[in-house]
py3Dmol code that shows the C-alpha trace and the ligand (Angstrom):
import py3Dmol

protein = """\
ATOM      1  CA  MET A   1     -57.319-131.490 -63.018  1.00  0.00           C
ATOM      2  CA  ASP A   2     -56.299-130.737 -59.441  1.00  0.00           C
ATOM      3  CA  VAL A   3     -57.737-127.436 -58.362  1.00  0.00           C
ATOM      4  CA  GLY A   4     -57.026-128.080 -54.685  1.00  0.00           C
ATOM      5  CA  SER A   5     -55.140-125.537 -52.640  1.00  0.00           C
ATOM      6  CA  PRO A   6     -53.973-125.491 -49.049  1.00  0.00           C
ATOM      7  CA  HIS A   7     -55.823-122.169 -48.772  1.00  0.00           C
ATOM      8  CA  LEU A   8     -59.119-123.614 -49.966  1.00  0.00           C
ATOM      9  CA  ALA A   9     -59.437-126.614 -47.730  1.00  0.00           C
ATOM     10  CA  SER A  10     -62.606-125.994 -45.742  1.00  0.00           C
ATOM     11  CA  GLY A  11     -65.230-124.412 -47.964  1.00  0.00           C
ATOM     12  CA  ALA A  12     -66.453-122.695 -44.784  1.00  0.00           C
ATOM     13  CA  LEU A  13     -66.137-119.000 -44.090  1.00  0.00           C
ATOM     14  CA  ARG A  14     -62.852-118.142 -42.438  1.00  0.00           C
ATOM     15  CA  ARG A  15     -62.625-115.821 -39.518  1.00  0.00           C
ATOM     16  CA  LEU A  16     -61.515-112.307 -40.380  1.00  0.00           C
ATOM     17  CA  ASP A  17     -58.876-112.012 -37.649  1.00  0.00           C
ATOM     18  CA  GLY A  18     -56.067-109.767 -38.841  1.00  0.00           C
ATOM     19  CA  ARG A  19     -58.174-108.238 -41.606  1.00  0.00           C
ATOM     20  CA  VAL A  20     -58.783-104.501 -41.764  1.00  0.00           C
ATOM     21  CA  ALA A  21     -62.076-103.431 -43.342  1.00  0.00           C
ATOM     22  CA  ILE A  22     -63.425-100.035 -44.368  1.00  0.00           C
ATOM     23  CA  VAL A  23     -67.207 -99.610 -44.377  1.00  0.00           C
ATOM     24  CA  THR A  24     -68.376 -96.222 -45.644  1.00  0.00           C
ATOM     25  CA  GLY A  25     -71.456 -94.915 -43.839  1.00  0.00           C
ATOM     26  CA  GLY A  26     -70.961 -97.927 -41.581  1.00  0.00           C
ATOM     27  CA  SER A  27     -72.544 -96.695 -38.370  1.00  0.00           C
ATOM     28  CA  ARG A  28     -76.236 -97.274 -39.062  1.00  0.00           C
ATOM     29  CA  GLY A  29     -78.700 -99.083 -41.291  1.00  0.00           C
ATOM     30  CA  ILE A  30     -77.191-101.564 -43.719  1.00  0.00           C
ATOM     31  CA  GLY A  31     -73.684-100.196 -43.108  1.00  0.00           C
ATOM     32  CA  GLY A  32     -74.072-100.659 -39.355  1.00  0.00           C
ATOM     33  CA  ALA A  33     -75.097-104.296 -39.849  1.00  0.00           C
ATOM     34  CA  ILE A  34     -72.107-104.858 -42.155  1.00  0.00           C
ATOM     35  CA  SER A  35     -69.672-103.254 -39.682  1.00  0.00           C
ATOM     36  CA  LYS A  36     -71.056-105.426 -36.907  1.00  0.00           C
ATOM     37  CA  ALA A  37     -70.888-108.650 -38.932  1.00  0.00           C
ATOM     38  CA  LEU A  38     -67.269-108.043 -39.951  1.00  0.00           C
ATOM     39  CA  ALA A  39     -66.176-106.962 -36.449  1.00  0.00           C
ATOM     40  CA  ILE A  40     -67.858-109.946 -34.763  1.00  0.00           C
ATOM     41  CA  ASP A  41     -65.895-112.196 -37.107  1.00  0.00           C
ATOM     42  CA  GLY A  42     -62.628-110.578 -36.046  1.00  0.00           C
ATOM     43  CA  ALA A  43     -61.930-107.757 -38.510  1.00  0.00           C
ATOM     44  CA  VAL A  44     -60.874-104.301 -37.414  1.00  0.00           C
ATOM     45  CA  VAL A  45     -63.562-102.095 -38.943  1.00  0.00           C
ATOM     46  CA  ALA A  46     -62.915 -98.487 -39.929  1.00  0.00           C
ATOM     47  CA  VAL A  47     -66.190 -96.657 -40.417  1.00  0.00           C
ATOM     48  CA  VAL A  48     -65.600 -93.852 -42.909  1.00  0.00           C
ATOM     49  CA  GLY A  49     -68.302 -91.245 -42.665  1.00  0.00           C
ATOM     50  CA  ILE A  50     -69.444 -87.738 -42.023  1.00  0.00           C
ATOM     51  CA  PRO A  51     -69.424 -86.257 -38.474  1.00  0.00           C
ATOM     52  CA  ALA A  52     -72.837 -87.629 -37.401  1.00  0.00           C
ATOM     53  CA  ASP A  53     -71.388 -91.126 -37.831  1.00  0.00           C
ATOM     54  CA  ARG A  54     -68.753 -90.538 -35.135  1.00  0.00           C
ATOM     55  CA  GLU A  55     -71.046 -90.870 -32.128  1.00  0.00           C
ATOM     56  CA  ARG A  56     -73.048 -93.691 -33.695  1.00  0.00           C
ATOM     57  CA  THR A  57     -69.785 -95.557 -34.287  1.00  0.00           C
ATOM     58  CA  SER A  58     -69.007 -95.316 -30.534  1.00  0.00           C
ATOM     59  CA  VAL A  59     -72.475 -96.673 -29.764  1.00  0.00           C
ATOM     60  CA  LEU A  60     -71.890 -99.517 -32.234  1.00  0.00           C
ATOM     61  CA  GLN A  61     -68.531-100.292 -30.625  1.00  0.00           C
ATOM     62  CA  ALA A  62     -70.138-100.305 -27.177  1.00  0.00           C
ATOM     63  CA  SER A  63     -72.875-102.672 -28.380  1.00  0.00           C
ATOM     64  CA  LEU A  64     -70.152-105.136 -29.342  1.00  0.00           C
ATOM     65  CA  ASN A  65     -69.010-105.379 -25.717  1.00  0.00           C
ATOM     66  CA  GLY A  66     -65.807-103.449 -25.787  1.00  0.00           C
ATOM     67  CA  SER A  67     -62.334-104.076 -27.029  1.00  0.00           C
ATOM     68  CA  ALA A  68     -62.676-107.645 -28.335  1.00  0.00           C
ATOM     69  CA  HIS A  69     -64.332-106.196 -31.427  1.00  0.00           C
ATOM     70  CA  LEU A  70     -62.879-103.005 -32.844  1.00  0.00           C
ATOM     71  CA  VAL A  71     -64.972-100.518 -34.778  1.00  0.00           C
ATOM     72  CA  GLU A  72     -63.451 -97.050 -35.132  1.00  0.00           C
ATOM     73  CA  PHE A  73     -64.368 -93.842 -36.918  1.00  0.00           C
ATOM     74  CA  HIS A  74     -62.487 -91.958 -39.645  1.00  0.00           C
ATOM     75  CA  GLU A  75     -64.063 -88.800 -40.997  1.00  0.00           C
ATOM     76  CA  ALA A  76     -64.572 -88.298 -44.731  1.00  0.00           C
ATOM     77  CA  ASN A  77     -67.310 -87.142 -47.024  1.00  0.00           C
ATOM     78  CA  VAL A  78     -66.994 -89.782 -49.752  1.00  0.00           C
ATOM     79  CA  ALA A  79     -67.914 -87.192 -52.376  1.00  0.00           C
ATOM     80  CA  ASP A  80     -64.604 -85.427 -51.642  1.00  0.00           C
ATOM     81  CA  TYR A  81     -61.642 -87.291 -53.160  1.00  0.00           C
ATOM     82  CA  GLN A  82     -59.039 -85.558 -50.998  1.00  0.00           C
ATOM     83  CA  ALA A  83     -60.971 -86.474 -47.843  1.00  0.00           C
ATOM     84  CA  CYS A  84     -61.155 -90.141 -48.971  1.00  0.00           C
ATOM     85  CA  GLU A  85     -57.416 -90.219 -49.544  1.00  0.00           C
ATOM     86  CA  THR A  86     -56.700 -88.634 -46.149  1.00  0.00           C
ATOM     87  CA  ALA A  87     -58.963 -91.161 -44.357  1.00  0.00           C
ATOM     88  CA  VAL A  88     -57.335 -94.105 -46.164  1.00  0.00           C
ATOM     89  CA  GLN A  89     -53.854 -92.811 -45.296  1.00  0.00           C
ATOM     90  CA  SER A  90     -54.782 -92.456 -41.621  1.00  0.00           C
ATOM     91  CA  ILE A  91     -56.155 -96.035 -41.561  1.00  0.00           C
ATOM     92  CA  LEU A  92     -52.971 -97.297 -43.220  1.00  0.00           C
ATOM     93  CA  GLU A  93     -50.778 -95.395 -40.756  1.00  0.00           C
ATOM     94  CA  LYS A  94     -52.697 -96.877 -37.827  1.00  0.00           C
ATOM     95  CA  HIS A  95     -53.164-100.472 -39.003  1.00  0.00           C
ATOM     96  CA  GLY A  96     -50.567-100.983 -41.743  1.00  0.00           C
ATOM     97  CA  HIS A  97     -52.906-102.518 -44.293  1.00  0.00           C
ATOM     98  CA  ILE A  98     -56.444-102.563 -45.702  1.00  0.00           C
ATOM     99  CA  ASP A  99     -57.991-105.831 -46.923  1.00  0.00           C
ATOM    100  CA  ILE A 100     -61.667-105.033 -47.407  1.00  0.00           C
ATOM    101  CA  LEU A 101     -63.549-102.017 -48.739  1.00  0.00           C
ATOM    102  CA  VAL A 102     -67.346-101.887 -48.571  1.00  0.00           C
ATOM    103  CA  ASN A 103     -68.776 -98.885 -50.407  1.00  0.00           C
ATOM    104  CA  ASN A 104     -72.056 -98.544 -48.569  1.00  0.00           C
ATOM    105  CA  ALA A 105     -72.629 -94.800 -48.009  1.00  0.00           C
ATOM    106  CA  GLY A 106     -75.542 -93.525 -50.038  1.00  0.00           C
ATOM    107  CA  ILE A 107     -78.228 -90.874 -50.172  1.00  0.00           C
ATOM    108  CA  THR A 108     -81.526 -90.251 -51.933  1.00  0.00           C
ATOM    109  CA  LYS A 109     -82.967 -87.004 -53.280  1.00  0.00           C
ATOM    110  CA  ASP A 110     -86.144 -88.263 -54.923  1.00  0.00           C
ATOM    111  CA  ARG A 111     -88.159 -86.255 -57.451  1.00  0.00           C
ATOM    112  CA  THR A 112     -89.458 -86.954 -60.924  1.00  0.00           C
ATOM    113  CA  ALA A 113     -86.867 -86.119 -63.585  1.00  0.00           C
ATOM    114  CA  ARG A 114     -89.032 -83.239 -64.766  1.00  0.00           C
ATOM    115  CA  LYS A 115     -88.854 -81.580 -61.354  1.00  0.00           C
ATOM    116  CA  MET A 116     -85.388 -82.747 -60.290  1.00  0.00           C
ATOM    117  CA  SER A 117     -82.892 -79.905 -59.932  1.00  0.00           C
ATOM    118  CA  VAL A 118     -79.388 -80.159 -61.332  1.00  0.00           C
ATOM    119  CA  GLU A 119     -78.148 -79.942 -57.722  1.00  0.00           C
ATOM    120  CA  GLU A 120     -80.308 -82.933 -56.673  1.00  0.00           C
ATOM    121  CA  TRP A 121     -79.038 -84.921 -59.642  1.00  0.00           C
ATOM    122  CA  GLN A 122     -75.417 -84.035 -58.935  1.00  0.00           C
ATOM    123  CA  ALA A 123     -75.517 -84.608 -55.162  1.00  0.00           C
ATOM    124  CA  VAL A 124     -76.699 -88.208 -55.583  1.00  0.00           C
ATOM    125  CA  ILE A 125     -74.215 -88.965 -58.362  1.00  0.00           C
ATOM    126  CA  ASP A 126     -71.414 -87.446 -56.247  1.00  0.00           C
ATOM    127  CA  VAL A 127     -72.092 -89.565 -53.145  1.00  0.00           C
ATOM    128  CA  ASN A 128     -73.467 -92.789 -54.657  1.00  0.00           C
ATOM    129  CA  LEU A 129     -71.242 -93.165 -57.735  1.00  0.00           C
ATOM    130  CA  SER A 130     -68.214 -90.872 -57.501  1.00  0.00           C
ATOM    131  CA  GLY A 131     -67.873 -91.747 -53.776  1.00  0.00           C
ATOM    132  CA  PRO A 132     -67.237 -95.476 -54.421  1.00  0.00           C
ATOM    133  CA  PHE A 133     -64.823 -94.622 -57.245  1.00  0.00           C
ATOM    134  CA  PHE A 134     -62.922 -92.190 -54.996  1.00  0.00           C
ATOM    135  CA  MET A 135     -62.645 -94.764 -52.191  1.00  0.00           C
ATOM    136  CA  ILE A 136     -61.535 -97.484 -54.618  1.00  0.00           C
ATOM    137  CA  LYS A 137     -58.971 -95.130 -56.142  1.00  0.00           C
ATOM    138  CA  ALA A 138     -57.671 -94.289 -52.669  1.00  0.00           C
ATOM    139  CA  VAL A 139     -57.090 -97.974 -51.703  1.00  0.00           C
ATOM    140  CA  LEU A 140     -56.189 -99.473 -55.067  1.00  0.00           C
ATOM    141  CA  ASP A 141     -52.403 -98.965 -55.241  1.00  0.00           C
ATOM    142  CA  HIS A 142     -52.117-100.417 -51.748  1.00  0.00           C
ATOM    143  CA  MET A 143     -54.253-103.487 -52.536  1.00  0.00           C
ATOM    144  CA  ILE A 144     -52.392-104.114 -55.799  1.00  0.00           C
ATOM    145  CA  GLU A 145     -49.062-103.850 -53.967  1.00  0.00           C
ATOM    146  CA  ARG A 146     -50.291-106.443 -51.410  1.00  0.00           C
ATOM    147  CA  GLN A 147     -51.871-108.594 -54.150  1.00  0.00           C
ATOM    148  CA  TYR A 148     -55.010-108.948 -52.053  1.00  0.00           C
ATOM    149  CA  GLY A 149     -58.315-107.156 -51.696  1.00  0.00           C
ATOM    150  CA  ARG A 150     -62.047-107.610 -51.364  1.00  0.00           C
ATOM    151  CA  ILE A 151     -64.214-104.730 -52.607  1.00  0.00           C
ATOM    152  CA  VAL A 152     -68.019-104.736 -52.372  1.00  0.00           C
ATOM    153  CA  ASN A 153     -70.179-101.962 -53.777  1.00  0.00           C
ATOM    154  CA  ILE A 154     -73.701-101.632 -52.386  1.00  0.00           C
ATOM    155  CA  SER A 155     -75.902-101.011 -55.413  1.00  0.00           C
ATOM    156  CA  SER A 156     -79.702-101.446 -55.432  1.00  0.00           C
ATOM    157  CA  VAL A 157     -82.529-103.330 -57.111  1.00  0.00           C
ATOM    158  CA  VAL A 158     -83.370 -99.860 -58.463  1.00  0.00           C
ATOM    159  CA  GLY A 159     -80.130 -99.979 -60.475  1.00  0.00           C
ATOM    160  CA  HIS A 160     -81.620-102.940 -62.386  1.00  0.00           C
ATOM    161  CA  MET A 161     -85.255-101.843 -62.633  1.00  0.00           C
ATOM    162  CA  GLY A 162     -85.384 -98.054 -62.383  1.00  0.00           C
ATOM    163  CA  ASN A 163     -87.919 -96.514 -60.033  1.00  0.00           C
ATOM    164  CA  PHE A 164     -90.419 -93.671 -60.263  1.00  0.00           C
ATOM    165  CA  GLY A 165     -88.851 -90.480 -58.867  1.00  0.00           C
ATOM    166  CA  GLN A 166     -85.330 -91.874 -58.636  1.00  0.00           C
ATOM    167  CA  ALA A 167     -83.564 -91.002 -61.916  1.00  0.00           C
ATOM    168  CA  ASN A 168     -80.456 -89.801 -60.064  1.00  0.00           C
ATOM    169  CA  TYR A 169     -80.376 -92.776 -57.673  1.00  0.00           C
ATOM    170  CA  ALA A 170     -81.102 -95.392 -60.363  1.00  0.00           C
ATOM    171  CA  ALA A 171     -78.429 -93.930 -62.647  1.00  0.00           C
ATOM    172  CA  ALA A 172     -75.857 -93.964 -59.845  1.00  0.00           C
ATOM    173  CA  LYS A 173     -76.708 -97.522 -58.755  1.00  0.00           C
ATOM    174  CA  ALA A 174     -76.686 -98.839 -62.345  1.00  0.00           C
ATOM    175  CA  GLY A 175     -73.392 -97.002 -62.913  1.00  0.00           C
ATOM    176  CA  LEU A 176     -71.997 -98.776 -59.879  1.00  0.00           C
ATOM    177  CA  LEU A 177     -72.607-102.126 -61.590  1.00  0.00           C
ATOM    178  CA  GLY A 178     -70.539-101.009 -64.593  1.00  0.00           C
ATOM    179  CA  LEU A 179     -67.821 -99.721 -62.274  1.00  0.00           C
ATOM    180  CA  THR A 180     -67.848-103.059 -60.423  1.00  0.00           C
ATOM    181  CA  LYS A 181     -67.403-105.133 -63.590  1.00  0.00           C
ATOM    182  CA  THR A 182     -64.677-102.904 -65.007  1.00  0.00           C
ATOM    183  CA  LEU A 183     -62.702-102.823 -61.771  1.00  0.00           C
ATOM    184  CA  ALA A 184     -63.119-106.594 -61.464  1.00  0.00           C
ATOM    185  CA  ILE A 185     -61.490-107.048 -64.876  1.00  0.00           C
ATOM    186  CA  GLU A 186     -58.716-104.561 -64.136  1.00  0.00           C
ATOM    187  CA  THR A 187     -57.778-106.040 -60.740  1.00  0.00           C
ATOM    188  CA  ALA A 188     -58.414-109.762 -61.194  1.00  0.00           C
ATOM    189  CA  LYS A 189     -54.734-110.627 -61.652  1.00  0.00           C
ATOM    190  CA  SER A 190     -53.827-108.776 -58.453  1.00  0.00           C
ATOM    191  CA  GLY A 191     -55.744-111.018 -56.040  1.00  0.00           C
ATOM    192  CA  ILE A 192     -58.529-108.461 -55.744  1.00  0.00           C
ATOM    193  CA  THR A 193     -62.228-109.230 -56.177  1.00  0.00           C
ATOM    194  CA  VAL A 194     -64.797-106.529 -56.886  1.00  0.00           C
ATOM    195  CA  ASN A 195     -68.481-107.381 -56.525  1.00  0.00           C
ATOM    196  CA  ALA A 196     -71.789-105.623 -55.998  1.00  0.00           C
ATOM    197  CA  VAL A 197     -74.663-106.415 -53.665  1.00  0.00           C
ATOM    198  CA  ALA A 198     -78.020-105.130 -54.880  1.00  0.00           C
ATOM    199  CA  PRO A 199     -80.529-104.985 -52.015  1.00  0.00           C
ATOM    200  CA  GLY A 200     -84.263-104.797 -52.471  1.00  0.00           C
ATOM    201  CA  PHE A 201     -86.222-102.640 -50.019  1.00  0.00           C
ATOM    202  CA  ILE A 202     -84.648-102.941 -46.576  1.00  0.00           C
ATOM    203  CA  ALA A 203     -86.025-101.648 -43.270  1.00  0.00           C
ATOM    204  CA  THR A 204     -83.666 -98.721 -42.569  1.00  0.00           C
ATOM    205  CA  GLU A 205     -84.081 -94.986 -42.026  1.00  0.00           C
ATOM    206  CA  MET A 206     -83.618 -94.473 -45.778  1.00  0.00           C
ATOM    207  CA  VAL A 207     -86.778 -96.480 -46.490  1.00  0.00           C
ATOM    208  CA  ALA A 208     -88.600 -95.115 -43.426  1.00  0.00           C
ATOM    209  CA  ALA A 209     -88.223 -91.670 -45.041  1.00  0.00           C
ATOM    210  CA  MET A 210     -90.287 -92.835 -48.041  1.00  0.00           C
ATOM    211  CA  PRO A 211     -94.053 -92.153 -48.159  1.00  0.00           C
ATOM    212  CA  GLN A 212     -96.008 -95.090 -46.649  1.00  0.00           C
ATOM    213  CA  ALA A 213     -97.793 -95.613 -49.992  1.00  0.00           C
ATOM    214  CA  ALA A 214     -94.430 -96.136 -51.727  1.00  0.00           C
ATOM    215  CA  ILE A 215     -93.323 -98.605 -49.027  1.00  0.00           C
ATOM    216  CA  ASP A 216     -96.586-100.520 -49.456  1.00  0.00           C
ATOM    217  CA  ILE A 217     -96.056-100.694 -53.230  1.00  0.00           C
ATOM    218  CA  ALA A 218     -92.470-101.919 -52.725  1.00  0.00           C
ATOM    219  CA  LYS A 219     -93.706-104.644 -50.349  1.00  0.00           C
ATOM    220  CA  SER A 220     -96.464-105.701 -52.722  1.00  0.00           C
ATOM    221  CA  ARG A 221     -93.879-106.081 -55.506  1.00  0.00           C
ATOM    222  CA  THR A 222     -91.663-108.283 -53.295  1.00  0.00           C
ATOM    223  CA  PRO A 223     -92.658-111.968 -53.572  1.00  0.00           C
ATOM    224  CA  VAL A 224     -91.265-112.696 -50.098  1.00  0.00           C
ATOM    225  CA  ASP A 225     -93.863-110.129 -48.952  1.00  0.00           C
ATOM    226  CA  ARG A 226     -91.840-108.087 -46.487  1.00  0.00           C
ATOM    227  CA  LEU A 227     -89.013-105.585 -46.290  1.00  0.00           C
ATOM    228  CA  GLY A 228     -85.545-107.049 -45.911  1.00  0.00           C
ATOM    229  CA  ASP A 229     -83.488-106.818 -42.746  1.00  0.00           C
ATOM    230  CA  PRO A 230     -80.066-105.066 -42.810  1.00  0.00           C
ATOM    231  CA  ASN A 231     -78.491-108.262 -41.457  1.00  0.00           C
ATOM    232  CA  GLU A 232     -79.625-110.091 -44.598  1.00  0.00           C
ATOM    233  CA  ILE A 233     -77.476-107.718 -46.659  1.00  0.00           C
ATOM    234  CA  ALA A 234     -74.570-107.988 -44.221  1.00  0.00           C
ATOM    235  CA  ARG A 235     -74.658-111.769 -44.654  1.00  0.00           C
ATOM    236  CA  ALA A 236     -74.162-111.451 -48.435  1.00  0.00           C
ATOM    237  CA  VAL A 237     -71.318-108.974 -47.955  1.00  0.00           C
ATOM    238  CA  ARG A 238     -69.671-111.236 -45.379  1.00  0.00           C
ATOM    239  CA  PHE A 239     -69.717-114.084 -47.901  1.00  0.00           C
ATOM    240  CA  LEU A 240     -68.176-111.992 -50.683  1.00  0.00           C
ATOM    241  CA  VAL A 241     -65.346-110.578 -48.531  1.00  0.00           C
ATOM    242  CA  ASP A 242     -64.250-114.011 -47.381  1.00  0.00           C
ATOM    243  CA  GLU A 243     -60.763-115.105 -48.384  1.00  0.00           C
ATOM    244  CA  GLU A 244     -62.291-118.225 -49.911  1.00  0.00           C
ATOM    245  CA  SER A 245     -64.584-116.231 -52.224  1.00  0.00           C
ATOM    246  CA  GLY A 246     -61.632-115.443 -54.495  1.00  0.00           C
ATOM    247  CA  PHE A 247     -63.196-116.954 -57.638  1.00  0.00           C
ATOM    248  CA  ILE A 248     -66.228-114.663 -57.421  1.00  0.00           C
ATOM    249  CA  THR A 249     -65.608-111.335 -59.076  1.00  0.00           C
ATOM    250  CA  GLY A 250     -67.540-108.856 -61.213  1.00  0.00           C
ATOM    251  CA  THR A 251     -70.856-110.278 -60.097  1.00  0.00           C
ATOM    252  CA  THR A 252     -73.968-108.749 -58.571  1.00  0.00           C
ATOM    253  CA  PHE A 253     -75.444-110.542 -55.584  1.00  0.00           C
ATOM    254  CA  ASP A 254     -79.182-109.743 -55.621  1.00  0.00           C
ATOM    255  CA  VAL A 255     -80.741-109.799 -52.146  1.00  0.00           C
ATOM    256  CA  ASN A 256     -84.224-108.537 -52.868  1.00  0.00           C
ATOM    257  CA  GLY A 257     -86.876-111.070 -51.740  1.00  0.00           C
ATOM    258  CA  GLY A 258     -87.496-111.966 -55.383  1.00  0.00           C
ATOM    259  CA  MET A 259     -88.408-108.437 -56.493  1.00  0.00           C
ATOM    260  CA  TYR A 260     -86.094-108.626 -59.502  1.00  0.00           C
ATOM    261  CA  MET A 261     -84.895-111.915 -61.035  1.00  0.00           C
TER     262      MET A 261
END
"""
ligand_1 = """\
48
NAP
P -78.997 -94.952 -44.387
O -79.630 -95.602 -43.215
O -79.515 -93.652 -44.875
O -77.426 -94.840 -44.112
C -76.577 -94.262 -45.052
C -75.233 -94.020 -44.426
O -74.402 -93.335 -45.384
C -75.325 -93.121 -43.195
O -74.445 -93.580 -42.207
C -74.878 -91.780 -43.744
O -74.315 -90.931 -42.788
C -73.816 -92.217 -44.740
N -73.507 -91.152 -45.677
C -74.385 -90.407 -46.395
N -73.728 -89.513 -47.148
C -72.406 -89.713 -46.930
C -71.237 -89.098 -47.422
N -71.271 -88.095 -48.310
N -70.034 -89.535 -46.976
C -69.969 -90.538 -46.069
N -71.052 -91.151 -45.555
C -72.265 -90.738 -45.975
O -79.035 -95.918 -45.650
P -79.234 -97.500 -45.771
O -80.647 -97.732 -46.051
O -78.553 -98.194 -44.676
O -78.466 -97.735 -47.160
C -77.091 -98.094 -47.216
C -76.727 -98.348 -48.668
O -77.593 -99.345 -49.207
C -76.899 -97.112 -49.543
O -75.897 -97.092 -50.532
C -78.247 -97.348 -50.190
O -78.370 -96.677 -51.410
C -78.224 -98.846 -50.364
N -79.552 -99.439 -50.483
C -80.473 -99.307 -49.503
C -81.716 -99.894 -49.652
C -82.775 -99.817 -48.598
O -83.890 -100.273 -48.872
N -82.509 -99.293 -47.419
C -82.016 -100.604 -50.817
C -81.057 -100.719 -51.807
C -79.813 -100.131 -51.620
P -75.265 -89.857 -42.011
O -76.244 -90.650 -41.265
O -74.321 -89.126 -41.149
O -75.911 -89.027 -43.077
"""
view = py3Dmol.view(width=600, height=400)
view.addModel(protein, "pdb")
view.setStyle({"model": 0}, {"cartoon": {"style": "trace"}})
view.addModel(ligand_1, "xyz")
view.setStyle({"model": 1}, {"stick": {}})
view.zoomTo()
view.show()
């Protein structure tokens, strides 16, 4: 059977020239590394985030040596559906199309379930689970109309394993895997892929905020014996958003140093 295609000649990653990518919370940490990786490969990157991201996005743009690589800021709290829709519309008005959505923005509000307030539960579900759904909903009609899209949801090893003090976070990240698979099924015939990346413990401000004892435990449970680097997550995302990754959908790409297999 001939499965060859003029679009699948190289097997190598294609450049992302002409592609427009949204990265939520894309100005620092894992999101910053993803924005950088996509911009360096030629994509226009729209960082969607809350006001503190604006200045960091300018710094990120400057670190890429000016106009050859475009990273710009669009304000939206991903927990607010109307704000997501407004940001997506403004990106569409400016650039005409959106090819890639990376749902990266996330928060933690750690406490044992017994002590966790309803507000702490809800805040994490709103940002980490409803946020990705709202962003997907805001871009979906457009991607289906164009018959092309690459969506990546940043989940977590904690979504597979659970973690002491993270009932809200683990539930949101596990929910994201179900959302990923369902959306993958619903959009597969429209040229859209939907995948998750599940990082282990990565050296960002989110992990730096954890107690040192918890970081030490995480490291000791990681066979590779170190925290991951944000660029190691960006590399997995870059692979999944490639045009030639069109036969990969509904999957979870675990990048966790062997912590969960
Ligand atoms: P981070 O350094 O805390 O960055 C999170 C980003 O999300 C920030 O830019 C933040 O903006 C933004 N954000 C937070 N709430 C938002 C909202 N309501 N609307 C829009 N943007 C919002 O986190 P990270 O460590 O890079 O993590 C990135 C993603 O990877 C998260 O989804 C996280 O759960 C996941 N992850 C991280 C690890 C890890 O070990 N670091 C492991 C597994 C999964 P502000 O700075 O303005 O608040």
